[in-house]
N, C-alpha and C positions, 0 to 999 in steps of 0.2 A: 535469547538468554537475558533474564532480567535480574540485575543485582540490587534493585531497590529494596528497601526494607519495608515491612508492614508497619502500621501504626503501633501495633503491640511490640514489635521488635525495637522500634525507636524509643518507646516508653521504657522497655526493659533496659536498653543500653544507658539511657539517661539516668534511670533510677540507680543503677549500679554505680555510675560515675559519681552521683551525689552521695551515695552511701560511702564510697571510698574516700571522697573528700572530707566527709564528716568524721569518719572513724579512723581511717588510716592516714592521719596527718603526717607531715614530714617528721615532726618530733616523735610521733608514735613509732613510725617505721624505723627511724634511727635508733630508738631505744631497743626495739626488738633485735635489731642487728647487733647492737653493742652488747646486750645482755644475752644474746643467743636464746631468746625466749619464744615460746609458741604463741601465736596470735589468738589467744582465747577470746578476747573481747571482740575481735573482728569475726571470728568464727560464729560467735553468738549472734552477731548482727546479721550475718548471712543466713543463719538458721531462722531468725525472726522474720526476715524478709522473704522466706520461702525459697531461697535460691538453691538449697540442697535438694529440693524436690523437682527442680526444673526439668531434667532429662527423663524422669521416670513416668511410666504410664499412670493415668488418672486412677485406675482401679487399685493401684498400690499407694495412693496418696500423693502422687506426683502431679506435675503440671502438663505432662505430655509434650514437652518442648522438643524442638528439632535440634539437629547437630549444629546448624547455623546459630540458633539461639544460644547454645552452650558456647560456641566460639565467640560470640559477641560479648558474653559475660567474661570469659577468660581474657579476651583482648583488653577489656576495660580494667580488670584487676591487674593485668600485666603492665599497664602504664605506670603503676605504682611500684610493683615488685614481682619478678618472676617467681620468687620463693613463695609469695602469697598465693599465686595461682596453684602451686602444688598443694598447699594447705586446703584450698577449695576443691580442686578437680581430682587430686590423687585418689581420694576416697570414692568419688563418683565413678571413676573408671572401674574400680572393683565392684561397686554396687551394681553397675550396669551389667557386669558379667553374671552376678547372682540373679538379676532380673531376667537375663536371657536364658541362662542354663540351669538355674535352680529349680527345685520342685515347688509346687504351690505352697507347701508348708514352709519351706525355706524362704521364699519370697515374702510371705506374710510376717515371718519372724524378723528378718534382717532389714528389709528395705524401709519400713516405717521407722524403725529405730535409727537408721541412718538419716532419713529425712528430718526427723525431729531432733537430731543432734545428740541422741543418747549414746551413740557409738560413733567411732571413726573407723575407716578402713585404710590399710596400707598394703602395698604390693610386696610380695616376697619371692623374687625370682633369682637375682644375681647371687653368685657364690664366688669364692676365691678363684676357681678355675672355670667359671661359667658366667660370662658377661654377654657379649654378642653371640657366643656359642651356647645357646640355651640347652642344646642336647647334652652338654657336659654336666648338667645338674647331678649331684651325688647325694643330696639330702634324701633319705630313704624313709618310707613309712611301711610298717608291717602290721598286719591284722593280729589282734590279740583279744579274743572274746568279742565284746561289742564295741571295742575301741580300736583306733589306729595308734601305733606308737612311732613317734617321729624322732629321728636322730640326724644331725648334720649341722651345717653352718651356712648362714647367709650374710652377705655384706652389702654395703651401699643401700641400706634400707631406710629410705626417707620416711620420717614420721612414725617409725615403728614404736618409739617410746612414748608417744603422745597419750594423754589420759583417755581411758576408755577405748583404746585402739584394739582392733581385731586385724590380724595379719592374714591376708589372702595369699597363702603360701603354697608354692608348687613343689612337689616331692615325687620321687620315683616310687611307684608301687609295684613295678615289675622290672627288675634289673636285667632280665633276660630278653625282654622285648625291645624293639626300637623305641627311642624316647617318645615318638609321636603316639605310640600305642601303650606306653608304660609309665605315664605321668598322670598325677591326679592333683586336684585343687582342694585344699583344706582351709577352713576358717579357724584360725587359732588365736584365742584371746592372749594378748601379750603377757598377762599375769599368770598364765597356767604354770603349775609346778614343772620345773625342768628347763624353763626358758631363762637365759641370762643375756643381758645386753651390755654393750660397751658403746658409748657415744663417741663418734670419731671426730677428730679435729680437722675440719675442712677449710678450704680457702674462702668459701662464701656460702650463700644460701643457708644461713644459720637458723632461721625461724623453725623450719620443720625438724631439724636435727637429723643427722645421718648416723645409722647404727650398724654395728656388727651384732648379729643375733646367733646364739648357739642354742641348739636343741638337744637335750640329753634325756632320752626316754620320756618325751612329752606325749601325754595321752590325749587324744582328741576323739570325741564321740563320732560314730559312723554317720550320724545325721548331719555332720558338718563337712561332709564331702560334697562338693558342688559339681553337678553335671554327670555324676557317676564315676565309679572307679576306672582308672586308666583313660579317662576322657579329658584330662587336663590340657592337652594340646588344643583340643577344640575350644575349650574355655579361653585359653590364651589368645587364640586367633580371633575369637568373636568380638573382642573389643579393640583390636589393633587400629582400625580405621578411625574410630572416634578419638582414641588416645592421641594419635599422631596429628590429627587436625587440631585438637585442643592444644597440644604442645606448640604447633605452628602459630596458633592464635596468640598464645602466651608470648612467644618470641616476637611476633609482630607488635603486640601491645608494648612490650618492654623496649623494643627498638624505638617505637614512637615516643615513649617516655624519655629515652635518651635524647632524641632530637629536640623534644620540647625543652628539656633542661639546657641543652647546648645553645639553642636559639635564644632563649631568654637571657642566658649569660652573655652571649655575643652582643645583645642589644644594650646590656647594662655596663659591661666591662669596657673601660676606656683606656686607650693607649695612643700616644702621639696626638692627643687632643680630640679623639673621636671614638665612637664605639667600634670594637674590633670587628663586628659583623659587617661594617662598611668597607673593610678591606676585601678586595676581590678574592684573595686566597682563602679567607675564612668563609665568605659568602658562597663561593663555589663548593667548598667542602660541605656546607650545610645543604646546599641545593642537591648535591649528589646523595647525601644521606637520606633526605626526604624522598627522593626519587626511588631509591632502592627499597625503602620501607613500603612505599606505595606498590611497588612491583610485588613484594612479598605478600602484601595484603591481598592483592588481586589473585595471586595463586591460591592463597588460603581460602578466600571466599568462593572461588570457583570449585575447589575441591569439596568444600562443605555443601555447596549447592548440588553438586553431582551426587553426593551420598544421599541427601534428602530427596533427590529425584529418582533414587533407586538405581543409579548407574554404577558400573564398575569403575571405581575411581582410585584404585590402589596406586597407580603410577603418579597420578596428579597429587595424591596425598603425600607420597614420598618426595616429590619435587617441592611441594610447599614446605614440608618439614625441613628438608635440606637447605633450601634457600633462606627461609626465615631465620633459622638458627645461625647461619653464617652471616646474615645481615646484622643480627643482633650483636654478634662478636665484633663485626667490623665497625659499626657505628659507635659502640661503646669505646673502642680504641680511639676513634676519631674524636669522640666527646672528651676523652681525657686530654687529647692534644689541644682542643679548643679551650678547655679550662686551665691549661698550663699548670703552674705549680699548685693552684687550688684544687685541681683534679686529684692530685696526689695526697691531699689533706683529708683526714677522716672527718673533718667538719662539713664536707660537701658530699652530696649524694652520688656524684659521678663515680667515685671509687667503688661504691657498692655495686653499681651496674657493671663496672669493669670486672669485678670479681665474680659476680653472679652469672655474667654472660658466658664465661669461659667454658662452663660445663654444658652449654646449650648444644654444642655439636657432638656431645657424647651421649646424653640421656635420650631415652626413647628411640634409640637407633643412631649409631654414629654416622658421621658424614660419609665415611668409607662404606659402611653397610648400605646407606641410602643410595649411594652411587651404584653399587653392585645391583641393588634391587631395581633401580630405574633402568639400568642397562639390560637387566634380565627381562624387564617389561618391553624392551625394544627388540627382543629376540636374540640378544647376545648372551654369551656364557663366560663372564669374566672369571678369571682364576686368581 
């Protein structure tokens, strides 16, 4: 097993790092967080650099990149902000589903528009009573002539209100069937008549915006059903591996960003006449933090390598996602301790990581669900 990167991957990683340093400066990221603003300038820079086309096939205008390529990009963006990773990768998850499951006409219509930055995609799954329990979705779509009419409510919708956004929305199209045979995926423009949104007041991850979306007789043309009617479950599963690897990469990058901040602070902050990093208690804390980040990184890279090699990697992916998310939460908490009172100040970036990290063990599969799935992969049946 060879974990070394190709020259192209090293160039990709380094170019993303330079782009982030140039555009996503500390002042810029702090302003986005303070104003709860979408990163339009950064999104434009990603588009110009061709990063939105990275994972898509060349015949659709993409670069034909691998899962590991995508993970490297998300890890680099995550060093600055986990929230910014979602602004980059959230739409790509949805676009990849269209590329896998859409018709030729749908691929030609939607994928180039996404790559060129003319549209964005957001995911529409969660509802008031349907989080980890996807089968509890109650948003319903009924056929009416050449359209589908959607009614229901979605919550925790990251980026749903962004300019030019299209919601990749899952709804029940057969209430009598099991949800795996009665769910469909619709592409729904956020500005269609009958859609109303409420921006939710969250603890962190402000850039994307988190919304409650209500659908009241929203009409969607039948050519905006992806993968076929009642095939939504297949669409949802098709992107699960890439999504969780990318989320793990985000958490690894964000955790590394925390360690970098804490290490630099420990070298500069002096107490009792010397840098606090020279005290064994702080030095050992930082050593443990870096060790756990490296362990998470190794799990994530191995899972990405297995997917690119065509191997069944679901358990490895779940382990990488579980461990990376919990490491991010842990090091952010320790980073706050190292920063002391300054960590609690809004003038320092550690408090943002502390807030942003807390949702990492919930999104894209809670730690509890991950442990159940890992145990299931080991032949157990946790109840």
